[in-house]
Backbone as CSV, one residue per row, in Angstrom:
resi,resn,N_x,N_y,N_z,CA_x,CA_y,CA_z,C_x,C_y,C_z
1,MET,20.182,-77.775,24.171,21.321,-77.486,25.097,21.527,-79.090,25.329
2,ASN,22.745,-79.545,25.553,23.206,-80.978,25.879,22.362,-81.378,27.486
3,ASP,21.849,-82.765,27.457,21.356,-83.242,28.476,22.077,-83.019,29.765
4,LYS,23.425,-83.315,29.514,24.296,-83.345,30.655,24.571,-82.066,31.294
5,ILE,24.593,-80.923,30.264,24.891,-79.488,30.811,23.669,-79.205,31.627
6,ILE,22.413,-79.600,30.917,21.176,-79.264,31.739,21.142,-79.925,33.341
7,SER,21.606,-81.356,33.180,21.618,-82.101,34.578,22.430,-81.102,35.360
8,LEU,23.714,-80.803,34.981,24.506,-80.066,35.824,24.453,-79.026,36.591
9,ILE,23.429,-77.975,35.655,23.015,-76.828,35.794,21.995,-77.140,37.140
10,SER,20.981,-78.128,36.924,19.924,-78.453,37.717,20.535,-78.758,39.018
11,GLY,21.531,-79.559,38.962,22.312,-80.159,40.277,23.053,-79.045,41.032
12,VAL,23.588,-77.893,40.388,24.073,-76.755,40.946,23.238,-75.974,41.548
13,ILE,21.901,-75.758,40.956,21.032,-75.034,41.590,20.031,-75.792,42.720
14,PHE,20.113,-77.053,42.748,19.628,-77.925,43.876,20.458,-77.930,44.763
15,GLY,21.770,-77.814,44.725,22.919,-77.784,45.752,22.750,-76.497,46.616
16,ILE,22.817,-75.416,45.657,22.780,-74.062,46.266,21.441,-73.894,46.998
17,GLY,20.369,-74.489,46.659,19.210,-74.348,47.511,19.224,-75.000,48.847
18,LEU,19.834,-76.283,48.790,20.136,-76.971,49.771,20.792,-76.075,50.820
19,VAL,22.023,-75.471,50.438,22.750,-74.755,51.348,22.037,-73.534,51.837
20,ILE,21.458,-72.862,50.973,20.880,-71.724,51.535,19.556,-72.054,52.469
21,SER,19.208,-73.199,52.121,17.856,-73.590,53.065,18.180,-74.238,54.495
22,GLY,19.363,-74.642,54.612,20.206,-75.140,55.748,20.066,-76.399,55.861
23,MET,19.564,-77.117,54.808,19.400,-78.492,54.761,20.942,-79.356,54.963
24,THR,21.933,-78.790,54.498,23.236,-79.315,54.675,23.846,-79.009,56.135
25,ASN,23.233,-78.390,56.875,23.514,-78.322,58.116,22.770,-79.187,59.226
26,PRO,23.422,-80.226,59.646,23.376,-81.283,60.409,22.326,-80.813,61.599
27,GLU,22.813,-80.025,62.404,22.030,-79.448,63.554,20.736,-78.846,63.362
28,LYS,20.577,-77.994,62.158,19.299,-77.469,62.006,18.287,-78.643,61.378
29,VAL,18.830,-79.660,60.789,17.749,-80.782,60.404,17.570,-81.515,61.648
30,LEU,18.427,-81.995,62.528,18.266,-82.427,63.948,17.043,-81.629,64.550
31,GLY,17.236,-80.299,64.562,16.499,-79.402,65.326,15.023,-79.392,64.834
32,PHE,14.945,-79.655,63.444,13.617,-79.957,63.230,12.990,-81.266,63.516
33,LEU,13.742,-82.204,63.195,13.419,-83.469,63.581,13.077,-83.875,64.992
34,SER,13.652,-83.032,65.860,13.450,-83.325,67.250,12.187,-82.296,67.803
35,ILE,10.994,-82.794,67.957,10.021,-81.939,68.205,9.906,-81.748,69.693
36,THR,10.728,-82.712,70.623,10.758,-82.464,71.929,11.866,-81.547,72.639
37,HIS,12.943,-81.123,71.699,14.081,-80.338,72.454,14.095,-79.212,71.571
38,ASN,13.635,-77.965,71.895,13.825,-76.918,71.273,13.468,-76.917,69.643
39,TRP,12.385,-77.483,69.100,12.031,-77.823,67.783,12.268,-76.323,66.957
40,ASP,13.027,-76.783,66.116,13.137,-75.621,64.991,12.376,-75.833,63.586
41,ALA,11.194,-75.205,63.712,10.209,-75.469,62.695,10.394,-74.771,61.030
42,SER,11.553,-74.259,61.105,12.066,-73.296,59.734,11.987,-74.050,58.763
43,LEU,12.414,-75.444,58.638,12.261,-76.236,57.496,11.082,-76.635,57.052
44,ILE,9.869,-76.392,57.700,8.661,-76.513,57.145,8.503,-75.535,55.728
45,PHE,8.982,-74.313,56.003,8.775,-73.451,54.959,9.557,-73.863,53.647
46,VAL,10.864,-74.519,53.988,11.550,-75.197,52.698,10.791,-76.370,52.225
47,MET,10.208,-77.057,52.659,9.069,-77.899,52.273,7.996,-77.516,51.459
48,GLY,7.433,-76.481,52.252,6.270,-75.863,51.419,6.608,-75.170,50.451
49,GLY,7.741,-74.636,50.164,8.175,-73.822,49.205,8.243,-74.735,47.820
50,ALA,9.111,-75.797,48.224,9.370,-76.904,47.346,7.956,-77.496,46.747
51,ILE,6.943,-77.640,47.632,5.783,-78.176,47.228,5.169,-77.301,46.355
52,LEU,5.003,-76.147,46.702,4.273,-74.798,45.830,4.839,-74.891,44.381
53,ALA,6.090,-74.894,44.446,6.836,-74.968,43.099,6.683,-76.061,42.304
54,PHE,6.694,-77.112,43.027,6.626,-78.592,42.147,5.115,-78.704,41.723
55,ALA,4.117,-78.481,42.674,2.939,-78.971,42.479,2.221,-78.767,41.175
56,PRO,2.256,-77.449,40.620,1.716,-77.234,39.323,2.135,-77.913,38.069
57,PHE,3.561,-78.145,37.965,3.884,-78.742,37.046,3.749,-80.152,37.035
58,PHE,3.760,-80.918,38.305,3.439,-82.266,38.305,2.065,-82.517,37.764
59,PHE,0.843,-81.613,38.140,-0.256,-81.783,37.686,-0.572,-81.647,36.268
60,ILE,0.274,-80.866,35.821,0.106,-80.408,34.187,0.793,-81.425,33.551
61,LEU,2.173,-82.051,34.077,2.943,-82.759,33.199,3.074,-84.236,33.599
62,LYS,2.141,-84.541,34.396,2.122,-86.208,35.131,1.838,-87.195,33.902
63,ASN,1.142,-86.778,33.021,0.623,-87.837,32.211,1.401,-87.868,30.530
64,LYS,2.398,-86.711,30.636,3.286,-87.013,29.550,4.455,-88.078,29.297
65,GLU,4.465,-88.317,28.259,5.346,-89.750,27.636,6.871,-89.062,27.339
66,VAL,6.991,-87.919,27.011,8.016,-87.272,26.500,8.365,-86.249,27.196
67,SER,9.662,-85.933,27.766,10.214,-84.808,28.688,10.232,-83.397,27.411
68,ALA,10.247,-82.324,28.109,10.563,-81.135,27.302,11.545,-81.199,26.439
69,LEU,12.597,-81.952,26.555,13.823,-82.148,25.749,13.765,-83.159,24.746
70,GLY,12.621,-83.987,24.498,12.222,-84.967,23.716,12.451,-86.456,24.176
71,ALA,13.285,-86.554,25.380,13.605,-87.990,25.888,12.415,-88.757,26.569
72,LYS,12.198,-89.881,26.253,10.874,-90.817,26.574,11.176,-90.838,28.226
73,ILE,10.183,-90.460,28.667,9.857,-90.980,30.229,9.803,-92.102,30.448
74,GLU,10.411,-92.764,31.436,10.416,-94.254,31.803,10.310,-94.229,33.336
75,LEU,8.942,-94.533,33.618,8.654,-94.736,35.203,8.772,-95.912,35.478
76,PRO,8.945,-96.263,36.952,9.274,-97.736,37.525,7.958,-98.322,37.221
77,GLU,8.143,-99.868,36.955,6.698,-100.315,36.511,6.326,-101.054,38.003
78,LYS,7.387,-101.398,38.948,7.111,-102.002,40.355,6.402,-101.039,40.994
79,GLN,5.377,-101.626,41.514,4.487,-100.611,42.577,4.136,-101.264,43.666
80,ASN,4.728,-102.364,44.053,4.232,-102.996,45.414,5.375,-102.785,46.362
81,ILE,4.859,-102.771,47.491,5.723,-102.461,48.873,6.365,-103.912,49.296
82,ASP,7.511,-104.228,49.124,8.131,-105.183,49.561,9.169,-104.844,50.947
83,ASN,9.770,-106.016,51.330,10.814,-105.904,52.472,11.816,-105.166,52.142
84,LYS,12.306,-105.354,50.924,13.599,-104.222,50.658,13.300,-102.720,50.810
85,LEU,11.981,-102.415,50.208,11.471,-101.114,50.319,11.397,-100.711,51.657
86,LEU,10.868,-101.470,52.483,10.358,-101.076,53.937,11.902,-100.978,54.804
87,ILE,12.866,-102.030,54.865,14.007,-101.676,55.203,14.701,-100.846,54.876
88,GLY,14.825,-100.507,53.525,15.547,-99.413,53.069,14.992,-97.944,53.587
89,SER,13.807,-97.886,53.520,13.325,-96.780,54.093,13.633,-96.510,55.437
90,ALA,13.440,-97.755,56.303,13.784,-97.437,57.928,15.076,-97.252,57.922
91,LEU,16.053,-97.793,57.478,17.415,-97.480,57.324,17.648,-96.100,56.969
92,PHE,16.816,-95.518,55.796,17.355,-94.154,55.602,16.688,-93.067,56.487
93,GLY,15.529,-93.528,57.082,14.886,-92.571,58.183,15.911,-92.644,59.436
94,VAL,16.236,-93.890,59.901,17.020,-93.843,61.195,18.305,-92.940,60.680
95,GLY,18.985,-93.242,59.699,20.216,-92.602,59.516,19.993,-91.007,59.530
96,TRP,19.109,-90.777,59.067,18.675,-89.086,58.836,18.507,-88.679,60.182
97,GLY,17.716,-89.427,60.824,17.355,-89.060,62.398,18.623,-89.003,63.343
98,LEU,19.580,-89.994,62.937,20.663,-90.109,63.726,21.853,-88.874,63.730
99,VAL,21.929,-88.614,62.320,23.197,-87.824,61.780,22.458,-86.475,61.483
100,GLY,21.420,-86.438,60.678,20.938,-85.153,60.391,21.240,-84.958,58.892
101,LEU,21.657,-85.950,58.014,22.071,-85.835,56.874,21.509,-86.996,56.013
102,CYS,20.960,-86.324,54.839,20.451,-87.573,53.679,21.416,-87.248,52.570
103,PRO,21.403,-88.318,51.338,22.676,-87.894,50.258,22.756,-86.827,49.904
104,GLY,21.533,-86.287,49.161,21.595,-84.944,48.449,22.208,-83.824,49.500
105,PRO,21.840,-83.384,50.445,22.669,-82.583,51.237,23.977,-82.800,51.642
106,ALA,24.338,-84.198,51.897,25.536,-84.492,52.285,26.550,-84.407,51.306
107,ILE,26.190,-84.581,49.950,27.073,-84.464,48.901,27.126,-83.001,48.660
108,ALA,26.240,-81.917,48.951,26.248,-80.638,48.806,27.115,-79.890,50.014
109,ALA,27.378,-80.629,51.084,28.090,-80.094,52.185,29.346,-80.844,52.145
110,ILE,29.814,-81.273,51.079,31.264,-81.887,50.927,32.244,-80.647,50.861
111,ALA,31.777,-79.597,50.614,32.802,-78.373,50.670,32.860,-77.934,51.918
112,THR,32.102,-78.310,52.855,32.608,-77.763,54.384,33.562,-78.439,54.960
113,PHE,33.969,-79.546,54.321,34.950,-80.574,55.022,34.682,-80.795,56.274
114,ASP,33.287,-80.823,56.602,33.035,-81.449,58.213,33.170,-82.758,58.103
115,PRO,33.946,-83.379,59.219,34.186,-84.741,59.319,32.968,-85.638,59.290
116,ILE,31.797,-85.180,59.916,30.776,-86.160,59.907,30.259,-86.136,58.741
117,VAL,30.251,-85.156,57.632,29.905,-85.457,56.457,30.625,-86.408,55.863
118,ILE,31.969,-86.404,55.786,32.913,-87.242,55.323,32.606,-88.768,55.663
119,VAL,32.305,-88.796,57.000,32.259,-90.351,57.379,30.564,-90.660,56.908
120,PHE,29.709,-89.821,56.817,28.503,-90.153,56.424,28.619,-90.634,54.901
121,LEU,29.551,-89.841,54.217,29.364,-90.293,52.805,30.245,-91.472,52.572
122,VAL,31.380,-91.893,53.465,32.031,-93.060,53.239,31.136,-94.263,53.605
123,SER,30.429,-94.064,54.690,29.367,-95.077,55.097,28.203,-95.346,54.261
124,MET,27.865,-94.317,53.255,26.906,-94.382,52.621,27.364,-95.181,51.303
125,ALA,28.552,-94.957,50.867,29.146,-95.438,49.809,29.492,-97.194,50.189
126,ALA,29.963,-97.549,51.281,30.106,-98.678,51.608,28.835,-99.492,51.515
127,GLY,27.610,-98.773,52.087,26.433,-99.455,52.118,25.883,-99.701,50.846
128,VAL,26.124,-98.835,49.820,25.799,-98.894,48.285,26.464,-100.070,47.920
129,LEU,27.974,-100.172,48.072,28.838,-101.380,47.622,28.222,-102.631,48.131
130,ALA,27.963,-102.487,49.504,27.569,-104.032,50.267,26.093,-104.440,49.400
131,LYS,25.337,-103.589,49.235,23.907,-103.890,48.596,24.299,-104.511,47.469
132,LYS,25.327,-103.678,46.604,25.216,-104.137,45.140,26.181,-105.544,45.020
133,ASN,27.127,-105.649,45.934,27.922,-107.028,45.797,27.341,-107.946,46.835
134,ILE,26.777,-107.891,47.947,26.434,-109.066,48.831,24.877,-109.297,48.738
135,ILE,24.131,-108.143,48.883,22.612,-108.472,48.844,22.016,-108.365,47.449
136,LYS,21.488,-109.613,47.018,21.102,-109.577,45.544,19.513,-109.541,45.804
């Protein structure tokens, strides 16, 4: 099978999983992130299920140099923690905590035409362009 078709199928399955799990619903995510006001712990099961599905494959395949399709696996060489990583992580966390969306679920939630999703995606695109064109 073509790599692009496999990527498309994987993306569709991932998007369906995000919708089914409730990760595209900002209120549900904010309910999980807010442990002081009516905490919704249901997303723990989503994370637990993902870890259970992923962990065996990670440990079996972590030292492979070639993917199942024969493509060379190229891991990042940079492993140090720098200011760019810390600032980016902080911005991601603040954005996720304020809005209840992160990039994957926001893209999957486009179909809802929820104004907050559209505003989030436009803001995210503006941030990516600013980083690419302004901050070197």
